[in-house]
Backbone as numpy.savetxt, mean C-alpha at the origin, in Angstrom:
# Nx Ny Nz CAx CAy CAz Cx Cy Cz
4.75 19.71 5.85 4.45 18.75 6.82 4.66 17.11 6.18
5.06 16.35 7.16 5.44 14.89 6.11 4.37 13.94 7.14
4.19 12.96 6.26 3.19 12.42 6.83 3.82 10.67 6.50
3.69 9.53 7.24 3.94 8.20 7.18 2.82 7.38 6.69
2.16 8.03 5.95 1.00 6.94 5.15 0.50 7.61 4.52
-0.32 7.32 3.21 -0.89 7.11 2.44 -2.28 6.64 2.71
-3.08 7.63 1.69 -4.50 7.45 1.93 -5.09 7.00 0.41
-6.06 5.86 -0.02 -6.39 5.59 -1.42 -7.65 4.78 -0.79
-8.74 5.30 -1.87 -9.87 4.18 -1.48 -10.45 3.93 -0.60
-10.07 4.65 0.67 -10.65 4.31 1.80 -9.43 3.33 2.73
-8.31 3.22 2.03 -6.97 1.92 2.52 -6.51 3.41 2.92
-5.66 2.82 3.75 -4.24 3.51 4.49 -2.76 2.50 4.32
-1.83 2.98 3.51 -1.08 2.31 3.65 0.21 2.90 4.14
1.23 1.91 4.80 2.46 2.94 5.18 3.57 3.06 4.29
4.69 4.12 4.61 6.08 4.36 4.06 6.74 4.14 4.73
7.60 3.05 4.32 8.76 2.78 5.20 10.21 3.09 4.52
11.17 2.98 5.15 12.59 2.91 3.89 13.70 2.08 4.43
14.37 1.95 3.74 15.45 0.89 3.93 16.72 1.30 2.90
17.27 2.17 3.81 18.47 2.88 3.73 19.59 2.06 3.09
19.56 0.87 3.26 20.56 -0.13 2.76 20.18 -0.50 1.13
19.40 -0.50 1.27 18.96 -0.85 -0.33 18.81 0.17 -1.15
18.34 1.03 -0.39 17.83 2.46 -0.71 16.28 2.23 -1.83
15.59 1.42 -1.21 14.17 1.78 -1.41 13.16 2.07 -0.46
11.95 2.75 -0.59 11.02 2.58 -0.22 9.82 1.75 -0.14
9.13 1.51 1.05 8.20 0.00 1.09 7.12 0.28 1.89
6.19 -0.62 1.84 4.71 -0.12 2.67 4.16 -1.48 2.47
2.71 -1.29 3.47 1.76 -2.37 3.17 0.35 -1.76 3.68
-0.34 -2.47 3.56 -1.92 -1.47 3.89 -2.06 -1.90 5.16
-2.48 -1.15 5.74 -2.63 -0.76 7.60 -4.50 -1.28 7.66
-4.33 -1.88 8.80 -5.80 -2.08 9.52 -6.61 -2.87 8.73
-5.81 -4.15 7.96 -6.49 -5.14 7.33 -5.90 -6.39 8.18
-6.53 -7.63 7.64 -6.51 -8.96 8.16 -5.28 -9.73 7.10
-5.37 -8.84 6.02 -4.74 -9.53 4.87 -3.10 -8.86 4.93
-2.23 -9.38 3.92 -0.89 -8.84 3.70 -0.86 -8.40 2.74
-0.60 -6.84 2.39 -0.53 -6.29 0.92 0.61 -5.62 0.95
1.72 -5.71 0.49 2.57 -4.71 0.21 3.11 -3.92 -0.97
4.32 -3.25 -1.06 4.65 -2.55 -2.14 5.87 -1.91 -1.98
6.87 -2.15 -2.84 8.25 -1.42 -2.73 8.36 -0.36 -3.98
9.22 0.49 -3.85 9.69 1.29 -5.21 10.78 1.97 -4.57
11.71 2.55 -5.84 13.24 3.42 -5.37 12.60 4.80 -5.36
11.34 5.46 -5.50 10.96 6.97 -5.62 9.79 6.88 -4.68
9.51 8.01 -4.20 8.02 8.49 -3.41 6.76 8.35 -4.18
7.03 9.03 -5.45 6.30 8.84 -6.53 6.00 7.44 -7.41
7.15 6.53 -7.05 6.55 4.94 -7.59 5.95 4.30 -6.69
6.45 4.74 -5.38 5.67 4.16 -4.05 4.39 4.34 -4.18
4.04 5.84 -4.34 2.47 6.27 -4.64 1.92 5.36 -5.19
2.74 5.08 -6.90 1.61 4.27 -7.68 1.79 3.10 -7.33
2.70 2.27 -6.64 2.59 0.67 -6.54 1.42 0.80 -5.12
1.77 1.23 -4.56 0.40 1.75 -3.39 -0.70 1.58 -3.57
-1.36 2.42 -4.94 -2.40 2.36 -5.35 -2.65 1.38 -6.16
-1.80 0.37 -6.93 -1.65 -0.31 -7.91 -2.75 -1.58 -6.65
-1.65 -1.98 -5.81 -2.02 -2.49 -4.55 -3.25 -2.45 -4.06
-3.52 -1.04 -4.06 -4.97 -1.03 -3.15 -5.94 -1.33 -3.95
-5.79 -1.39 -5.59 -7.00 -1.59 -6.53 -6.85 -3.11 -6.98
-5.80 -3.94 -6.60 -5.80 -5.07 -6.52 -6.39 -6.29 -5.55
-6.16 -5.36 -4.49 -6.74 -6.09 -3.18 -7.95 -5.76 -2.95
-8.58 -4.31 -3.38 -10.17 -4.45 -3.77 -11.05 -5.29 -4.66
-10.11 -5.56 -5.92 -10.48 -6.31 -6.78 -10.86 -7.70 -6.24
-9.60 -8.16 -5.91 -9.77 -9.63 -5.00 -10.72 -9.52 -4.16
-11.07 -8.75 -3.32 -12.01 -8.79 -2.38 -13.71 -9.04 -2.78
-13.79 -7.91 -4.33 -14.91 -8.20 -4.81 -14.95 -10.05 -5.69
-14.23 -10.22 -5.96 -14.02 -11.27 -6.59 -14.47 -12.61 -5.75
-14.10 -12.73 -4.46 -13.91 -13.59 -3.58 -15.30 -13.22 -2.95
-15.74 -12.27 -2.96 -17.32 -11.80 -2.10 -17.18 -11.53 -0.57
-15.95 -10.96 -0.42 -15.83 -10.67 0.77 -15.61 -9.22 1.06
-16.30 -8.84 2.12 -15.59 -7.05 2.21 -14.02 -6.93 2.76
-13.89 -5.73 2.12 -12.43 -5.06 2.67 -12.25 -5.41 4.37
-10.99 -5.70 4.90 -10.88 -5.97 6.24 -10.14 -4.40 6.61
């Protein structure tokens, strides 16, 4: 079974591909901010997604706002 999204700490991120550049990329979904990530492999994309989620949640906490 395949999926075009990832889930981590309650956040959902997309999985897209750019065949011309040979990369995978995505963004956090269902939030009002723009958070993106990119990698050359699926494992790398998952790692970058998790880093992006952790940084987004840390920024929200630092700013005193709830994740949207």
